[in-house]
C-alpha positions as CSV (number, residue, x, y, z in Angstrom):
1,X,-0.2,0.1,-0.1
2,X,1.3,3.5,-1.2
3,X,2.0,6.4,1.6
4,X,-0.9,8.6,1.6
5,X,-0.4,12.3,-0.4
6,X,-3.6,13.4,0.0
7,X,-2.7,16.7,2.1
8,X,-6.2,16.7,3.6
9,X,-6.1,13.1,4.6
10,X,-2.6,13.5,6.2
11,X,-3.3,16.9,8.3
12,X,-6.5,15.5,9.7
13,X,-4.7,12.3,10.8
14,X,-1.9,13.7,12.8
15,X,-1.1,12.6,16.0
16,X,-1.5,15.2,18.8
17,X,-0.3,13.4,21.8
18,X,2.2,10.8,23.1
19,X,3.4,8.6,25.6
20,X,7.0,8.0,26.5
21,X,7.6,5.0,28.9
22,X,10.6,5.1,30.8
23,X,12.1,1.3,31.4
24,X,14.4,0.1,34.2
25,X,14.9,-3.4,35.8
26,X,12.7,-3.0,38.9
27,X,15.3,-4.9,41.0
28,X,18.3,-3.1,39.9
29,X,18.5,-0.4,42.3
30,X,20.8,1.7,39.9
31,X,18.5,2.0,37.0
32,X,15.3,2.5,39.5
33,X,17.4,5.4,41.0
34,X,18.3,6.6,37.5
35,X,14.6,6.5,36.1
36,X,13.7,8.5,39.2
37,X,15.9,11.2,38.8
38,X,15.0,11.4,34.7
39,X,11.6,12.1,35.9
40,X,12.2,14.7,38.3
41,X,14.1,16.7,35.9
42,X,11.5,16.3,33.7
43,X,9.1,17.5,36.8
44,X,11.3,20.6,37.0
45,X,11.9,21.3,33.5
46,X,8.4,21.2,33.3
47,X,7.6,23.6,36.0
48,X,10.3,25.9,34.6
49,X,8.9,26.1,31.0
50,X,11.1,24.1,28.8
51,X,8.5,21.7,27.8
52,X,5.0,20.3,28.3
53,X,5.3,16.8,29.6
54,X,3.0,14.8,32.6
55,X,4.5,12.2,34.2
56,X,2.0,9.9,36.1
57,X,2.3,10.1,39.4
58,X,2.8,6.5,39.8
59,X,5.9,4.6,39.0
60,X,5.2,0.6,38.4
61,X,7.6,-1.2,40.4
62,X,6.4,-4.2,39.0
63,X,5.2,-5.2,35.1
64,X,2.0,-3.6,34.5
65,X,-0.5,-4.0,31.3
66,X,2.2,-4.6,28.3
67,X,5.1,-3.5,29.9
68,X,7.4,-6.3,31.1
69,X,9.7,-4.2,33.6
70,X,9.4,-1.3,35.8
71,X,8.1,1.7,34.1
72,X,6.0,5.3,34.5
73,X,4.7,7.2,31.7
74,X,5.3,10.7,30.1
75,X,2.1,12.2,28.4
76,X,3.4,14.8,25.8
77,X,1.3,16.7,23.6
78,X,2.5,17.1,20.0
79,X,3.4,20.8,20.7
80,X,6.3,19.8,22.9
81,X,7.2,16.7,21.3
82,X,10.7,17.6,19.7
83,X,11.6,19.3,23.0
84,X,10.8,16.2,25.3
85,X,12.3,13.7,22.5
86,X,15.6,15.6,22.1
87,X,15.9,15.8,25.9
88,X,15.4,12.3,26.6
89,X,17.9,11.5,23.6
90,X,20.1,13.4,25.3
91,X,19.7,12.6,29.0
92,X,18.3,9.2,29.3
93,X,21.4,7.3,30.2
94,X,21.3,3.8,29.6
95,X,17.5,3.9,30.4
96,X,15.1,2.3,27.5
97,X,12.5,4.7,26.2
98,X,9.4,3.3,24.6
99,X,7.8,5.9,22.2
100,X,4.1,5.7,20.8
101,X,0.9,7.6,19.6
102,X,-2.3,8.0,21.5
103,X,-4.8,7.0,18.7
104,X,-7.6,4.7,19.1
105,X,-5.9,1.6,18.0
106,X,-3.8,1.1,21.1
107,X,-2.1,-2.2,20.2
108,X,-1.1,-0.7,16.8
109,X,0.7,2.2,18.4
110,X,2.1,-0.1,20.8
111,X,3.2,-2.9,18.3
112,X,4.2,-0.9,15.1
113,X,3.9,2.7,15.3
114,X,6.3,2.6,18.1
115,X,10.1,3.8,18.2
116,X,12.8,3.0,20.8
117,X,15.5,4.6,22.6
118,X,17.7,2.2,23.8
119,X,17.5,-1.3,23.8
120,X,13.6,-2.4,23.1
121,X,11.7,-5.0,25.3
122,X,9.0,-7.2,24.7
123,X,5.6,-6.3,25.3
124,X,2.5,-8.4,26.0
125,X,-0.2,-6.9,23.5
126,X,-2.8,-9.2,24.6
127,X,-3.5,-6.6,27.4
128,X,-4.4,-3.9,24.8
129,X,-7.9,-3.3,23.2
130,X,-7.6,-3.4,19.1
131,X,-9.7,-0.4,18.6
132,X,-11.7,2.3,21.4
133,X,-14.6,4.1,20.2
134,X,-12.7,7.7,21.2
135,X,-9.1,9.1,21.1
136,X,-7.8,8.7,24.7
137,X,-7.8,12.1,25.5
138,X,-5.5,13.2,28.4
139,X,-5.2,16.6,30.7
140,X,-8.0,18.3,28.1
141,X,-7.7,21.0,30.8
142,X,-4.4,21.9,29.2
143,X,-5.9,22.8,25.6
144,X,-3.2,20.8,24.0
145,X,-2.5,18.2,22.1
146,X,-6.0,16.7,20.6
147,X,-7.7,19.2,23.2
148,X,-6.0,22.3,21.5
149,X,-8.0,25.2,20.4
150,X,-5.3,26.8,18.6
151,X,-5.9,28.0,15.1
152,X,-5.1,25.9,12.1
153,X,-3.7,26.6,8.9
154,X,-6.2,26.1,5.9
155,X,-5.3,23.8,3.3
156,X,-4.9,26.9,1.5
157,X,-2.0,28.4,3.3
158,X,-0.2,25.0,3.6
159,X,-0.3,24.7,-0.2
160,X,1.1,28.7,-0.4
161,X,3.5,27.4,2.4
162,X,4.6,24.3,0.4
163,X,5.0,25.8,-3.0
164,X,7.3,28.7,-1.4
165,X,9.3,26.1,0.2
166,X,10.1,24.3,-3.5
167,X,10.6,27.6,-4.8
168,X,13.8,28.4,-2.3
169,X,14.8,25.1,-2.7
170,X,14.8,24.9,-6.3
171,X,18.5,26.7,-6.1
172,X,19.6,23.6,-3.3
173,X,21.5,21.2,-5.4
174,X,21.2,18.8,-2.8
175,X,17.4,19.2,-1.8
176,X,15.1,16.5,-3.7
177,X,12.8,17.9,-5.6
178,X,9.1,17.1,-5.4
179,X,7.7,15.0,-7.9
180,X,5.4,16.9,-10.9
181,X,2.3,14.7,-10.7
């Protein structure tokens, strides 16, 4: 199946919320401590305005759901994804991080739409539903992610921006050119 090139479909299907699961071997005191220190650092940085990221209050010291080792979850809206991802790339140490989108298809999100920082772990996907009725909104009071009410670019504005980028890149010999269709 070819990837979609329909602008409206691509824009409307954009993922707006993500989970970062920080993994640690629950019987490894050093990893557990490193995971807690990373969590505290994320909380301080959120407080100080570096990004919006919401670690769940609960830190799982045993396997839970699909997660086979100790873990905790950090919810991140798309508005902060790049900053949180960059921070974790640079500061996770030896900890593994599972990254997955939040959509109505939780099993696919964990099975084929995921990425790892560090070593991957096998997940127990049997605990996850195939499809939910609603997108699993988290923290709608923040008005970010799926709950955002920020103005969106129209398709016409997007097309103008795209045409402008193509025009600018015309002189860049290393940049691939878009097909003419």
